[in-house]
N, C-alpha and C positions, 0 to 999 in steps of 0.2 A: 482535566479529564472530562469535565461536563461543561457544556455550553448551552446557553438558552437562546431560543429564537422566538419570533412572533411578538416581540416587544413586551413579553410578560416575564417578570423575574420569577424563577422557580421557587425560590424560598426567601427572597429578600436579600440574599447575599450572592456574590459572584461565585464563591467556592461552595462546593457541596460536599458534605462529608460522605463517607462511603458506607451507607447503611447496609448491613448484611442480613440476609435471611437467616433462619435458624440454621444450626449446624448442619452441614451436609448429611444427607441420609447415607445409610450404609452403602458403600460402593461395592458392588459385586465385581469380582474379578472376572473379566471376560477376555478371552484370548483375542489377540489381534488377528490370528489366522481364522479362516472360515472353512478350511478343508476339514475332512474327517480326521480325527486323531484319536490316539489311544492313550495319550499321556494322562498323568494325573490331572483331572480337570480342575483341581483347585488352583493350579498355577496357570498363568496365561500360556497359551500355546502358540507356536508359530504357524506359518503356512504349511499346509500339507498337500502333497500331490494328490490329484484325483485318481480314481481308478483307471486302469488302462482302458483305452478306447475299445469298444466292442466291434464286432464285425460290421462291416458297412451294410447298407441296405441291400437286400437281395435283388438280384437283377429282375427287371420286369419281364413278364411273359408277353413278348410282343405279338404273339400269335392270337392273343385274346382280343377280340374286337367287341362290337355290340353283341351282347349275349342274349338280350331279349328286348322286345319292344312293347310288351304289354304294360298297362298302367301299373305304376309302382308308387304307391303313396307314401308320404313321409309322416311320421308321428308328430303330433304337435304338443305344445306344452299344455299343461292342465289349466285351461282358461275357461271359466264358467260365467254364466250370466251374473250370478250373485257377486262375483269378484269385481265386476265393473263398477267403477265410481263408488266403491264402498265407503260409506261414511260411518265411522264408528258410532254405533248406536248407544242408546242409554243402556247402562249395564244394571243388572239386577243387584240390588244391595240387600244383603241379609244381615240383620242385626239380632243380637241375642235378646231373648225375651219378647213377648208379643208387642209391647208398645214402643220398644226401643227405637231410636232414630236410625236411619240408614247408615250413617257414618258416625262413629264415636270418636271424638277428638283424641281421647286417650289412647286409642289404638293406632293413631298415626305414629309411626315410629320408624326406626331403621332396623334393619335386620343385621344379624351378625353375619359376617362373611369371611372371616379371615382363615388362616390356615392353622394346622396343628403345629406341634413342636418343630417338625421339619418344615418350617413355614415357607421357605422360598426355594424354588428350584435353582440349582446352580446353572449358570448360563455361560459356561466357559466356551462352548462352541458358538461361534458367532454366525453360524449359517442362518440365513433368514428363514429357512424352512428346515424342519428336522427331517432327517432321512427317514425312509420308510421304516417304521418300527420293526417291521419284519423284512429282512432282505428279500429281494426278489429271488434269491437263490433258493434252490430246492433242497429240502432236507430229506428227500426220499431215501438217500443212502443210510440215513441214520434211523435209529429206532423211533417209532412213532411216539414214544413217550418222552421224547426230548423236551426239556423245559426251557430251552434257551431260545430267545427271540432275537433274530438278527436285526441289525440296524439299517440294512439297506446298502451294504457295501457290495461292490461287484465282485464276482469271482468268475472264473472261466466257465464257459458253457461246455457241457459234455454232450454225449449223444442223447437224443431224446428217446427215452424208453417208455413205451406205453405200459409196460408191466409195472413201472414204478408209480403209476398214477394213483392206484388205490393205496399204495403204501406211503405216499408222500406225507411227511410230517410238516405241520405248519409252524410258523414262528411261535415260539412260546416265551413266556415271561417267568422269570424266577422271582420268588418273593422270600423275604426273610423269615416270616413266621410260619413254618410248616411243621406239621407233626413229626415227631421222631419216627425214623423208620420209613420215611417217604420212599415210595417205590422208585423215585427218580433221584434218589440221593446220590447215586454214583455218576449221574450224567455230568456233573460239573468237574468232578475229579478226573474223569476220563477225557474230558474235552479241554481241560485246562492246559494240558501239555501241548507245547507247540507241535503242530503236525500239519502236513498239507494233505488235504483229501480232495479228490475231485467231487465237485458238487455242481449242480446246475447253476449257472451264473446269475440269471436274472429271475427272481421270483419274488412276489410281494411278501410271501411269508418267509420267515427267516430260516437260515440254515441252522442245523442243530450242532454243527461242529464249528469250532472257532480256533483261531490261532492267537495265542497270547501276544506274540510279538511279530512284527512284520518279517516275512521270510522272502528269500529271493523269488522272483516271479518266474515260474516255469514257462517255457515257450508255449505260445498258444497252439492249440491243435490245428491240424490242417483244415482248410476251408470245408472240405467235404465232411469233416467231423465236427465242425463248429455247431454248437447247438444254440438255439434261441434261448434268450433269458426268459425266466418265467416269474410272473408276479407272485405266484404262490410257492414256487420252489418245489419241484418234484423230481429233480434230476438226480443222477447218481454220481456225477463228477463235479469237482469244484477245485478251484485253486485260489490262492490268496494273492492280492495285489500288494506290492510293497507300499509302505507308508499308511496302510489302512489298518484300523484296529480289528482285532479278531472278532468274528461274528459272535462267538460265545461271550467274550468279554463285553461286547456291546449289549448282548442280550441280558447278561447278568447285571451290568451297570444300569441298563435302561429300565429294568423292571424290578430289580431287587427292592424290597422294602415296600412294594405296592400291593402285595398280595393281601395283606391284612385289610387295607383300606379298599382297594379296588374290588377284591373278591367279595368283600363283606358289605359292599354297597354302603360305604361310609355315609352317614347321614349328615347332611348340611341343612341348615335351615334356610338355605338359599330360597328365594322366592322368585318364581317366574312372573314378573309383572310387566305389564306392557301398558304404557300410558295411553292406551287407545281410547281417546275421547272419554276418559273416565273422570267423573266428578269427584274431586278430592278437596279436602280442606287443608289449610296450612297447619303444620304440626304445632302442637303446644311445645313450649320451651321445656327443655329437659337438661339436666346437668351434663356438663361436658366431661367425658371420660376419655382419657388418652388411651390409645390402642397401640400396642406394639406386638408384633408377631415374634414370638420367641423362635430363634433359629436353632437353638441347641437341640440336638437329637438325643433321644434316650434309646434304650434297648428293648426290643420286643423279642419275646421268646416263644417257642412253640406252645400252643395252648395245652394246658393240662386239665383245665376244668372250665365249666361255663360260668362266666361272671357277667351276667346280662348288663349290668350297669357300669361296668368298669370303663372309665373314660379312656379315650385313645389320646395319649399325650406324647408318645414318642415312637420313633421308628429306628430299628437297628439298621445300620448301613454296613454291608459287607465291605471289606477292603477294596474289592474290585470296583465298588461304586465310585471310589475316589478317582477312578480312571475314566469313568464314563463322562461323555460330554453332557452338558445340562440340557435344559429345554431349548429346543430350537423352534423356529417359527412354525406355528400351526401344529406342532406335534408335542405330545406330552411325554416327557421322559421322567421316570420315577427317581430322579436324583434329588437328594435333599441335603447335600452336604454343605451347601452355602446358603446364605440368607440374602434375600432381596431387600431393597430399602424398606425400612419400617413403614408399614402402611397406615394411613389414616382411614378410619372407617366408622360408619354408624352401626356396624354390626357387632353383636355380642354373641357369646357362645352359650348355648343352653345345655351342653352335655354335662357340665359340672352341676348345673341346676338339677338335672334329672337324677344324678347320682345322689345328691343331698336329699332330694325329695324322697327317693326310695328308702334311704337310710332312716328318714324321719317317718316313714310310713304314710307319706302323702301321695295322693294320686298324681302321677306325673304325666297323665295324658295331656294336660294343658302345659304348653310351653311358655305360658305367660304368667306363671306364678310369681307374684310380686314378692313372695317371701324368700325366693331363692336368691343367692348372691349373684352379683353381676359377673358373668364369665368374661374371659379376656382374650379370646381368639376366635377367628372365623370358624375354625375347624370344630372348636368346642361348641360354639353356638349351633352350628348346623348339625352337629352330632358326628360321631366317627363311625368306624366299621362295626361289624358284628362283634358283640362283646365276647362271644366264645372264642373268636379268633384273636382277641386282644387280651384275653385273660392272662394274668401273670402267673408264673410258676413260683414254686416255693423258693427256688434259688435265684430267681430274677424277677422280683415284683415290679410292676409298672410304677415308675416314679410318679410322684405328684406333679401336677402341672406347675411349671415354673412361673413365678410372678412376672407380669409383663412390665418391662421398663417403659419409661416415659418416652414417647416417640420423638419428642423434641430434644431429648438430651442423651439418650443412649441408643446406640445402634444395635440392631438385633445381632446377637453373636452368631458366628458361623457354627453350623452343626458339627459336632464332633462325631466322626464315624468310628465306631468301635470295630476293630478287626475281627470280624465274624466270618466264619466259613459260610458262603452263600448256600441257602437251601433251595434246591430246584423246585419249580412249581409242580403242582400235583399232576398236571397233564400237559402233554405237548399241545401247543396252540395249533388250531386248525389252519387250513389254508387261508380261510377268510380272516384270520387273525389280523392281517395287515391290509385288508382291502378297504377302499373308500366306499361309502354308501351312495346309492344312486336312486334317483326318482323311479318309482315302480313303473314298469312298462305295461303291465297288463292287469286287467281286473278279472279274477278267476270266476267269481260267482255272481256278482251283481252288476247292474248297469252302471255306467259312469256317474259319478256324483254330479249333481247339478249346482252345487254350491261349493265355493272355496273353503267353507267352514262347515264342519259337521256339527249341526246344532246339538247341544246337550239338552235332552228332554227330561225335565224333572218329573214327568208323568210316569216314566218307567219305574216300576216297583223295585226293580233290581232283583238280584238273586241272593243277596246276602241277608239272611234273616235268621230264623231260629233252627236249632239242631235238626230235629226230625222233620218237622212240617216244612221248613224252608231250607232246601239244600244250599250249602255255601258254594263258593267257587270251586273248591277242590272236588266236591261231590258232582257239581255240574261238569267239571272237566273230565272227571273219570267216566262220566256217562257218555262222553264223546268217543270212548273206545280208542283213545290214542289217535283219533282223527285219521285212521288208516283209510286209504282210498281204495283198498283192494276189494272191499265188499260192494262198492258202488261202481257204476260205469266210469270209465277213465275220464278224468276231467279234461277240459279243453287245454289247460296249461301243460298237460303231459302228452298231447298229441304229437307224434314224431313229425318233424319237418325236414325234408330234404333241401338243404340250403342252396345247393347248386342247381336245383331244378325248380324250386318254388319261386314263382315270379312276384307274387303279391305279398311280400314279407311285411311291408309297412301298411298299417291300417290307414284308411282315408279319414279317420277321425282321431282326435287326440288320444294319446296313450295314457291310460289311467292307472293309478296305483292298484295293485292287486288287493283284494279284500281277504283278510285272514279267515281261515276256515273255522269260525267259531259259531256257537249257537246264536240265534237271533237276538237274544237279550244282550249278550256280550258285544255283538256287532254294533248295536245301537249305542252302547255306552263307551265304545272304544274311542281313542284319541284320533283326531283328524290327521290323515297322512300329510297334510300341508304343514303341520307343526312337528310331527314326530313319526318317523317311519324306519323300518328295518330292511336291510338287504334281503333277508330271508323271512317271509311271513310264516314259515313253518320252521321252528327252531329244532336243530338236530338234538337227539337225546344225549349223544356223547361227542367228545372231541374226535374220536376215531371216525364217527359217521361224517362229521364235518370235513375231516381230512379226505375222506373218500370222494366227497362231492366236489372238491377243488373249487369251492365258491367262497367269496368273501363274506364275513359276518361283521356287521357294524350297524350303527345308527346314524341317521341324518336328522338334524334338529334345526328348527326355525323357531326358537323359543319365545321371541319377543315380537312376533309378527302382528300386524294390525288385525284386529278381530272386530266383527260387527256384534258378536254376542259373547259376553264374558261375565260369568257369575262372579261378583265381587262380594266376599264374605267378611263381615265385621263381627267378630266374636271374641270374647275374652279367652275362649278355649280353642286353641288350634290343636286338634287331636292328632297325635303322632305315635308311632310305635316306640315303646320304651327301649327296645333293643337296638333296632337299626335306624330309628328316627324317620322312618317312612311316613309321609302324610297319609291320612286316611283317604281312601279313594273308592271308586265303584267296584274294585275287584277284591276287596277284603271280604271276609265272611263273618257274619254275626253268629256266635255260638248261642247266645241268648240276648236278651235286652241289655244285659250288663257287661257283656264281654264280646270282643271282636278279635279275629285272628289275622295277623299281618300276612299279606300276600307275597311278601318278599323274604322274610326270615321265619315266618310261621309262628311267631311268638303270640301268645294270647294276652291281650291287654284289656284293661277295664274301660268301660264307656263312662266318660265324665257325666255328671248330673246335668250340666247345661246342654250337653249334646242330645239328651233325651227329648228336648223340645224342638219341634220342626217349625221354623218360621214361615214356611210356605203354606202348610195346612193349618198352622196355629193349633197343632195337636201335640199331645205328650205321649211318649212311649213308642215312637217309631223312628229310631235312629237311622234305620236303613233307608228312610225317605228324605234324609237331610240333603241339601244341595251338594255338599261335599262328596256324598256317596252316589249322587245321580249325574255328576258331570266329570268327565275325564280331564277337562281343563278348567281350573278355577284359580281365583286370585284372592289371597288372604291379605287383609290389612293388619300389619303386625303392631303389637303394643310396644310401649317404651321399654319393656323388659328385654327387647331384642336389640337394643341400641347400646353402643359404647360411647356415643356422643350424639348431640342433636343432629338430625339429618342436615346435610349440607345444603346451602342454597344453590340454585343454578348459576354457575359462573362461566362466562364465555370470554375467551381471549383470542383476538385476531392478530396474527403475526404476518406482516405483508412485505413482500419483496418490492422495493421501489428503485431498483437499479435501472440503468438505461434500457436494458433488455426488457424489463418488466413494463416500463412506461411505454416502450414501443409496442408491446403486445396489446396494451389497452385494457387489461382485465380490471384495473382499478375502477374504471367507470361502471362496469357491469356489477362488480361486487358492491360498491358503495350504493348504487341505485337499488340493488336487491335488499340490502340491509335497511335502507330508508323505507322501502315498501313493507318490509316484514318485521320491523323493529318491535311492534306491538304484538306480533304473533310468536315471538321467541318463547319456547316453553319455560315456564317459571312462575314465581309468585311475587309478592311485594319485596322479597329479599334479593331478587335477581340482580347480578352484578355483571359488568361488562368492561372490557379494556381493549386498548389498541397499541400495537408496536409496529414500527416499520424499520427496515434495515436495508443498507447497501454495503458500503465499506465501514459504516458506523451503525449504531443502534439508536433509534429515536423512540422516546417514550412520550406519552401524552397525558398531561394532568387535566382531568375533566371534573375535578372536584366542584361540588355545588358552591355557587357563590362567585366563581370566576366569570369575567365578562366574555372571555373567549377561551378556546382550548389553548393549552400551554405546551409547547414542544420542548422536550429536554433531550439533548444529544449526548450520548456517551461514546467517545471515540476510542477509548482503551478497550479494545475487544479481547485482549489477552487476560484481562482481569475485570470481568463484567460485574457491575453492581447496580442496584436499584436506587435511582436518585431520590425519589420520594415514595417509599413503599406503600404508604397509607392512602395515596391519592391516585394511584394508577388503575386500580379496579374500583369502579364507582357504581352506586346503585342506579340501575337503568332508569327508573322513573324519576328519581330526584335530579339526575343530570341529563335528562332526555334532550333538552334544547342544546346543550353543549355537544352532545354526541351527534346530533343532526348537523350542527355547524361543522364539526370535524369531517363528517362523511361528505358533506357538500364541497368541502375545501380540498380533501385528499387528492382527487383525480388531477387537480391542476397544480398541486404544491411542488411536484417534482418534474414538471414538464421539460425543463431545461437542464436536467441533471446530466452530468457526463460520467458519473460513477458507473463503472462496468463490473466492479467486483461485488461479490455476494458473501457476506459474513453470516451465513445461515446458522452454523454451529453456535457461535456466541449468542445469537438472538434466541436460540432454543434454550441455552443455559439460563439466560435472563428470564425467559418465560417460565422455566421450571421454578426458579426462585420466587417468582411472583405468584405462582399458583399453589405452591406447596402448602401454605396454611389452610387452604380450603379444599383444593381439588377442583375438578371441573373439566372443561373441554377447551383445548387449544386448536385453533384452525390455522394451519400454515399454508401460505400461498407462495410457491417458488417457481421461478421461470428459467433457471439455469443451473449449471454445475457450481456448487459452493466452492469459492476460490480463496477465502481468507479465514484465518483463525482456526479454532478447533473444528474438526470434522471436514476440513477442506478435502476435495477429491480431484483426481486427475482423470482425463478421458481414457477409458479402457476399451472402447469399441473400435474394431477395425472394419470399416465399411466394406472392404473387399471380402470379408468372411461372412457376410450376412446370408449368402446363399449356400454356405458350406454344408456338405452332407456328412462331414466328419465331426470334429469336436466343436462344440459350442461352449465357449469359455465365459467366465465372469458372470455366472448366474447368481453367485453369492456376493455378499458385501465386501467392499474393499477395506473397510475399517469397522471396528466394533464400537466406535463412538456413538452412533445413533442407537444401537441396541442397548448400550449401557444407560444412555439417557432415557430411553423408553422404559427401562426397568425402574429407574429412579422415579420417573413420572407415575408408573403403575403403583409403586409403593405409596405414593401420595395421592392416590385416587384421581390422577389426571390422565386423560386420554389425548393423544395427538392425532389429528386428522390432517392428511396431506393432500393438497391440491397442486398437482404438477402441471403447469401450463408451459410447455417447452417446445421450441422448434428444433432443438438440437439434443444430442445425447446428454442426459443429466444424471446418469448412474442411479436409476430407480432401484436397482438391486441393493444399493447401500442406503438410500434415503427411505425406502419402504420400511426399514426396521423400526423407525420411530413410531409407526402406526401398528405394525404387526405385534409388537410386544407390549403395547400400551392399550390394546383393545380399541384401536382407532380404525379409521376408514381411509382408503386411498382412492383418489380421483385423478384420472390422467387424461389430459387433453393435448394430444400430439399436434404439432404444427399450429398451435393456437395463435390467432391474430384477429383482433377486433374487426378489421375491415377486409383483410385478405381471405379470411376463412370464416365467413358469417355463420355457417352452420355450427361450427364449434362454439362460437360466441353465443348463439341462441341456446345451444345445449347447456352451456355453463349457467346461463340465466335461469333456465328451468330447473336444472339440478340444484342450484342454490336455493330456490324457493322450497323445494322438498327438504333440502338439508337443514335449512333454518327453522322450518316449522314442524318437522316430524317429531314424534314422541322421542323422549330420551330418558334413560335411567342412569343414575349416578351410583358410584361406589357399589357396584354389583358383584355378586359371586354366584356361581352356578355349580351344582353338583348333580351327577346322574347316578341313580341307584338302580340295581337290577336284582332279580331273584337270586337267592343263594345258589351258588354253583357256577354262575356266570361272572365274568370280570371284564373290566375295561383296561386297555393298556396304551392306547394312543389317541390323542385328541388332535383335531385339525381345526384351524380357525385363527382369528386374531385375539389373543389373550395372553395371560401369563399364568402359569400353573403355580399356585401358592403352596399347595401341599400335594400329596400323592394323587388326589382326585378332585381338588377344589380349584376351579378356574376363576381367576381374578379378572374382572371386567370393570375397569375404571369407568367406562361408559358402556351402555348397551343401547342399540338402536334397532328398529323393526326391520331393517334390511340386512341384518347380519345372520349368517348361517354357520353351523358347526357340524363336524362329523366326529365319530368316535369308533374305534375298532374294538371288537369284542373277542373273547375267547371263552371256552367252556372248561372251567377248572375242575368241576366235579360232575359226575353223571347226573342227569336229570330224570332218572328212571322213577323217582318217587313222586313226580308231579306231571300233570298233563298240560299245565299252563305256566308260562313265565310272564313276568311283568317288568317293565322298565318305567322309571319315574325320574323326571328331571325337575329340579326346583331352582328357580331363579329369584334370588333375593336382591332387591334394588331399592334405591330411593327415587321416588317419582319427582318430576319437575316441580310439583307442588309441595314437596317436603314430606311426603308420606313414605314410610318404610313398607314395602309390599313384597309378597311372595307369590310368584306365578308357578303353578304346578301342572305338569302334563303327565298323564299316566297311559301307558300303552300295554295291551295284553295280547299275547300271541300263543298259539298252541305248540306243544312239543310233539315231535314225531319220531318214529323209530325206524322208518324205512327210507332208503335212498330216493325212491321214486317220489315220496311225499316232500322230501327236501327240494327236489327239482321243481315240483309242482308249485312251490311257494316262492320262487325266486322273484324278487323285485328288480328287474334288469336295469331300470334307470337309477335306482339307489345304488346298485352295485357299480355301475359305471362312474357315478359321482365319487364314490369312495375310492375306486381305483385311480381316478384322476388326482385326488388329493395325495395318494400314495406316490403316484408318478412324479408329482412336483417335488416331493421330498427326495425321491430317488435322483432326480435330475440335479438337485443341489448337492446332495451328499456324495454322489458318484459321478454320473455323467448323463447327458441327454440320451445317448445311444443305449445306455443300460436301461433307462426308463422305457424307451420305446420297445426294446426287446422284451422287457418284462410285461408290458401291456399285451403284446402279441402272444406271449406264452400263457397269459391268463385265459385267452380264448382257446388256445391249443389244449391246455390242461383240462379245462372244464368240459369241453366237448369230447375229449378223449376219455375222460372219466365216465361221462354219460354213455358213450358208445360201448365201453367195455363192461359196464356194470348194470345198466338199465335197459338200453335198447337191444332188442333181439334181431334187429334188421341187419341187412348186409353191411359189411364194413367198408365196402368200396365207395359208398356214398357218404357225404358229410351230413350227418344227422344231428338234430338238436331238438330238445323238447320245445313246445310252442312258447313256454315261458322264457326261453333263452334265444329265440330265433332272431331277436334284434341285437344280441350281444356282439357278434362280429361286426355288424354295421356301425354300432356305436363306438366300438374300439377303433375302427378305421377312421371314423369322424374325429375321434380324439387325437389320433396320430397326425391328422391333417390340420389340427387346430394350431393357432399361432404359438401356443406354449410348447408344442412338441414337434412341429413340422421341421423338416430339413429339406435342403435343395431349393427352397423358395426364399427369395429375399425377405428377411424379417429383421427389423431393427431390434437391437438388444433390449431397449426400454419397452418396446411393444411386447416382446416375448415375456419379459419379467412381469409386466402388468397383467398379461393373460394368466400367468401363474398365480399372481396375487388374487385375481378374481376367482380362480378355481378354489383357492383356500378359504375364501370368505363369503361366497355367494350361497344363498339357499338353493335347494335342488331345482326348483321350478325355473329359476333364472339361469342356473348353470346349464341345464339341459338345452335351453334355447341357444346358448353359446356353443355348446358341443355339436348339436345337430339342429341346424336351422330348419324352419318350416317354410315350405314353398306353396304358394297359392296362385291359381289363375284368376285374375281380377277383371278381365275384359268382358266376362260373361256373368257377372254377379246377378243373382236373382233373389227373390224373397222366399224361395223354397227352402224350408229348414231354418229360416232366419229366427233369431231370438230377439226379444224386446228388452231393452235396457234403458231405464229412465225415459220412457216415451220415445225411444229411438229404435228403429228397426235395424238390426245388425245382421248382415248376410253371413252365412257360414259355408264358404266354399270348401270343397274337399282338398285334402292335402295331396301334394304331388311328390314323387320321389326326387331326390336331389341329383338329377342327371339331365344333361343337355338333350337327352332323348325325349324328355317331356316338354321341352321348349319348342314353340312353333313361331315362325316369323310373322304369323298372322295374329299372334296373341300378345298379351301383357301379363307379366307375372310379378307377384310380390314375394320377396324373401325376407323373413323375419329372423334376424341373427341375434336378437336380444337387445344389443345396444345400437344396432344399425338396421335400418330398413333399406332394401333395394327394390326399385320398381324397374324391371327390364322391359323395354318396349321393342317389340319386333319390327323389322323394317317394313313388313307388310301389314302392320296392325291397322285395323279399321279406322278410317279417318273420323268416323262418328265418335268413337271412343276417345281419340286424341283430342278432338274439339270439345267434347262434353265433359271430359275429366281433366285433361291437361291444359285446356284453354288455348290450344294452337290449332291452326287449320289442317296441318298435315305433318307427317313424320319429319320432313326436312326442316321444318320451322322450329322444332323443339330445340332449345338451347343445350349446349354440351353440359353446363352446370345448372342443374335445377334441383332445388331442395324443398319445395313446397307444392302442395296441391292447392290450386285456387278454389275459392268457394263459389262454385257456379250453381245456378238455379236449374239444375238438370237432375233427373232421376239417377243417372249413372254416377254423376259427381257425388250426390248425396250418399249413395250406397258405398262408394269407394272410401269417402271420407269417414263415414260411420264405422266401417270395418277397421280402418287404420286407427281411428281414435279409440276404438274398443281395445285393440291390441296395445296401444300406448298406455291406456289406463290400467293395464294389468301388471305394470312394472313400476318400480319406484323412480328410476331415472329415465329421462326423456331420450329416446333413440333419435339418431340423425337419419333423415330421409335423403337418399340419393336416387334420382331418376336417371337410369342408364339407357342410352340408346344403343341398339344393336350396331355392331361394327365401330363403336367409339372406343377410344383408348381406355376409358374408365371401366369397360366391361370385364377387364382382366380380374379385378377384385371380386366382381360378382361371380365369375366362373370358378374362382378358387374355392368357393363354398359349395360347389356341386361335388360333394364328396364321393359320390358313386362313380365318377368319371376318373379316368386315368390322367395323371400329369407326368411331366418329365421325370419327376423324382419320387412318385408315389404310385402305388397300385390302384387300379380300379377296384370296385367292390368285388366283381367276379374274380379278378386275379388274386385278390386277397383271400377269398374263399379257397381257391386252388392252393395257395401257399399254406394256409392252415391245414388243409387236407393232406398236403404233402408232409408237413411236420408230424401230423398224427400217425401217418403210415410208416414213418421211419422206424 
């Protein structure tokens, strides 16, 4: 089974025993089918049919031609001077006590991160993306208080009725622990019975009615009665598709059991930490503590009394939960009936510590009390939900936390779900309940930011001080008078815009995030929108108000992004709320010097003695001036009390395809050269370990143990029973074996030159990688060039090239097997992330392969038609991307939790992660290029407060072995009028949230359903605005200024690769676009959705900015229409990952010669991918501008220079989204279509 090559005996004997790694981790049952299903999710399910295809694209209005010729500029991404060539700067280090050193070794540690008793989400649904948590169906026909949140299953469209706009109920989530006598207690019973009701088919918010079992599908309505599907769901008719689970069941299953945690902002000691050039010291050794997340679930009962310190240890699962599919890619589903693999983690749980501290009368503000016992789960460490929601009743006390088994010996038991009647949520979820968040499009009050990072200024005295003399946040907020806009002149964001008549919709400058309507002090202290932003900067006071607005409510996060300024705090006392575990922040209020009031749950806490000292001013008695209270983004260095085991070292494993196809592509040369150049730059410390595996039809291991004269290759040919030949010598210390590693990297590109192996045993290679990485965790980098064809996880081609341009059904967007998903969940449980580099010239079923990264918190990189010599631009991109990939910051064994003000709750998460408990995201790795989104609902009225806050905490182990917590806090006003809600819309954030939801909808139902739902999101929001706010004539298509770009962005999304129809799109290309939508931060996603167009043949220094002694021109944006192109000009289009320079046939020869280096248009080659460095002013300006754009993104974009009338111009013109194509509306036609739907 094992043979040796390269002349070195693997172990001195010809035969090799079969060393096995630790017992396999808990294997979660994952169904082989990936369609939506309603069966008990504990058992594997088979394939299920997708929802019926929806109506075809509406016929184009051929009578619409060029509708205006005036300048129409396009919004640009938020790129600022300070974001160019940002070098992480020195961070402020705060230490306790005046003379204390900046970093205290004892504080280096790991944070707790695991989950509560219901530790691992069940993953029986193998879909790569979870369906929209809230169906796009409209619940208008149901009562607004429905608590059921739909899962995104299609239903038939009914007539669009404007009258239902204001009544539409949004998807809602039901939770187990609700007070008796809940007003919605009858919602479930009435909806449980199978019944068919007409409801609007496509809406991002869920329907309130559901069918327990599939029923015969009624005939679709006639074409003239067909109704567009809506993202939010406001229609009055619906029908169920056979084979699809009922909406209600999905809603119940999806969200039951999460109310307690989600609504109560469960506290996790997750830390948001970003290794952004931070100086850290290696951690001190600490005892190893095994961590196992208990999977058993206990029962939660409705609260009967407030028990502030009662730990959250269990969650009751209604019987319906057993039928709900588990977490799907990018979406958080509150199912906890099954356990994921037992996780390894450096995180401990401090919730139990807090409880014991309180019982002992000890101040629990410090979470680092060494006297407290070591907690045993992520959820406990970070803290759970609001105690009053978790309090036990006399009849059903909360059980004590179960002891944690040894991860190496005992699998986490599956949660036992008690048959409990589901309790509906307190309020129906609003339309925005299921919408994706988007980058803000407009700035209401202030000028655009000039820096990508809002500096935290410790000089601000803050508003949290003493009772009378110093008003707290609540007093300040009350003084804002509810932020009503009626008493002041109408803000620009509410200016009515006639969309069909207004020509200059797009600004000529970048679209900035709107600034929340807060007082000056709060604005200065608020979190940067680049890290944390909400789709609505004015939060509706009630769910009913949100329902009326027909707008999505959610958050977009970029928690680990590179920062130039980051206060790093070293202290023995990390001050947190005793009740909800919120970290102290700028928006708490100090009652006096000894007490502070939590801004999320309003509990009054004691101020620890150590917190009275201010390290900045070296003064005592001013806790409100501490750096934690003066900065909305901070990073804490956690002590060893937050660790369950010593922080893991940085471990990197490279798994490389060396089949004939891979060797032909030539990627090995680029990879090995990049590794050699960046070997010393890999993040880590003296403990850093590295290993290599290669595979074709067999698996090759490399013994690089110190002392060998040359690398030793060990070949395992039995791919059906993979084992590790020498487990202790395959992962070696980077510095001790550096010479052997360099020898291997120099030899690898030529070792397989003559190979004839065409097969690829990717699955067995990944199984071996999992065994190798399980003891420590780390990062696995997989390079694959073809469809896996041998062993476990083999795949067959599913793409029909003849269907690439289909305008009907687009199939196979989900995985063909659950092998890669189950493997990823196993990896996640062992703190291992898998990053996939797919370099393929043929179909490789990315829909299946992507699961290995989606569920393990990895990254996906896709290089279509990759070839080292035939496609040099892709080869150059790979080289530059690898440099970023190998050297960027990285966090290991991370967990993230988002908390919000009491009354708000989170119900759906989007991104690459695994949900370990109801609201705890497990991130085996975290990188600065990863983005996340979360959908929100309003569970309780916010009438008692005028401000709400959101706080995200990311707990991770840095590459230097420190346990850190990065915390971001965002404060927003609460409003009571519909006009104020519209005034605060962040249109870019809304579009990005909708895009995430549409991806889920495409996977769970169909692409046509997702497209219809996107269209209906525009129809419903503009209809609601016209019928409730605007008093102007209804014959015109009116929108508030804050929403004027909404139709344009939705049209751009419909023409994006992920959702377009009628245009030839390879299946892998479409799936990759969906993967990008689910994992990119807002700023990068917006460039992909709506590219920026600039004219560059007339660049001047007027308005230019200076970046690193370089003058960068700032040309105005042009609208994306051929109307703006002239044959006498040259235009640059920034599509995020691709740049196009279109050169008109009549372009000035001076520009062609000075910038492109050719004498005239005819001499420009058909394939040109670089701008030469010429010593001319025009060349310097053009290269400076393009370099500035490139520096604003993590991955290097490819540059294509496109000549007018060349075949390559087709791809360029596809991005002119305002123009009509054979299969899609022009922007003007789309507006007419929206207006027609509103007037029905």
